[in-house]
C-alpha positions, 0 to 999 in steps of 0.5 A: 693801645698807643693812647693807653701806653701814653697814659701809663707813661704820663699818669705818674708825672701828671699825678705828681706835679698836679697834686693829684697823687697827694689828694688820692693818697688820702683815700687810696694809699692803704698801709702797704703794697704787694709787688708782683714780678715774673722773670728777673733778667740781667738786661731788659733788651730783646724781650718781646714779653718785656712786661713780664721781665724786670731787669735786675738793676730796675729791681735794685733801684726800686728797692733802694727807692722804697727803702729811702722812702721809709718802706719796710720790707716784709714777708707775707706772714709778717704782712698778716701780722701788720694787718692785725696790728697796723703801725705807722710805717708802710710796708712792701712785700715782693712776689714772683710768679710761675717758678722761673729759674732767674728767681734764684739766679737774678732776683735772690741776689738783689733781694739779699742785698736789701734784706728783702723777703720774697715769695715765689709762686711755683706751678707744678707744670713749670717744674715738670716742663708740662705747662702750656705757657702760651705767653712764652710761645707768643713771645717767641713767635713775635721774636722771630717774626716781622708781622703777627696776626691772630686769626679770627680776632681782627688783630694784626701787628707789624713788629720788625723792631724791638719797639714793635715787638713789645707793642705786639706782645702787649696787644695780643696778650691783652686781647687774650685776657679780655677774651679767653675764647681766643686762646685756642686760635693763638695756640694753633697759630703758635704750633703752626710755626713749630714753636714748642711751648713746653720746650720754652718752659724747660729753658726757663724753669727752676729745676727741682734742685734749684727749687729746694735751694731757693726754699732753704733760703731764710728770705724765701717763701714758696707759694702755690700756683696750681698744677697747670696754670689754667684759668680757674674761673673757667674750670669746674669746682672739682678741677679747681680743688685738684689744681690747688691741692695737688700743686700744694702737695707737689711743692711740699713733697719737694721742699719739706715745708708747708705751702701756705700762700697762693697766687691765682694764675692770670689773677684778673676778674675773668680768671678768679673770683669769690668761688676761687677765693673760697677754694683757696681758703678750703685748700688751706692757704693763708693768703691768695693774691690776684693781679688787681691793682691796689694797696693793702688795707687793714680790711684785707684781714677779712679778705686774705684770699683776694689780695691785690698787687702792683706790677713792678716792671722794667718801665717803673720810675720813682714817680710810678712807684710813688703812685703805686704806693699811694694807690693812684692806679687803683683810683684810676682802674676803679674809676674812683671806686672802693679803695679796698680791692676785693674779688 
């Protein structure tokens, strides 16, 4: 894990000064990038789940860098038009998953300052405080502990300080995403410590009034994110259909507007695939986004329900942002495979 962290830190620097970034950009750059965030916070200190928390000043710095680099800020609807009629100017779209209240209180003021459109994907269970947000429970468990161990996974991490807590969150969250069969054990471990994940959701979620306020803003698009934030790939067809369509109706009833864009919960290859893309299309969504790394290419017009995204995080620097624009991470993760990320 420490080697992976070192690689993540070193890759942008090595790519920049070796000329590797420029070489890879010839094949992997694409015509634009969709950036992904979850929670935007005032300060990044004190969060074990730092990978899900983007400080507002980091977001502002990233937007300034992208603007200075000549990148156009677009909505997802405008992105689709640019896929039909590509221009020479690269674009960026910005997305925020789950439905955190800070999408309104912290993210929107920054986006307003730059005139940057934003899409907020909202799960029904976030608004109703009924979602099993195990990742919030994991962060709370780590926050109040000096050591955490996941039973049956052979994983134990000392976390007495902020660095250790961040490391523990990355290790255990990563283990879950590699093997979702471990999730019941994690839920049991969280519950055994008296941590109520639904209460944590209530502390962080948009209210109905805030959701309506957000949806009224001209820069904001509200997207779907299922009812319960489940791993769709592990659900039967009927449940996948219900999760998508029920969530869409729920949001449309609240905001009084069509909900035409969707984000797959978790969004990795173990959580969504060709079947889920077909369901998203059948549910009436114009686009659906994954968490696969990659740039947007004109070819994605044929795969609008399998759009990749790049994370915008607290750790980003101008060098890492440039690598994301140029598709360096896609080249790395695909082992120099197809530049166009699909399901």
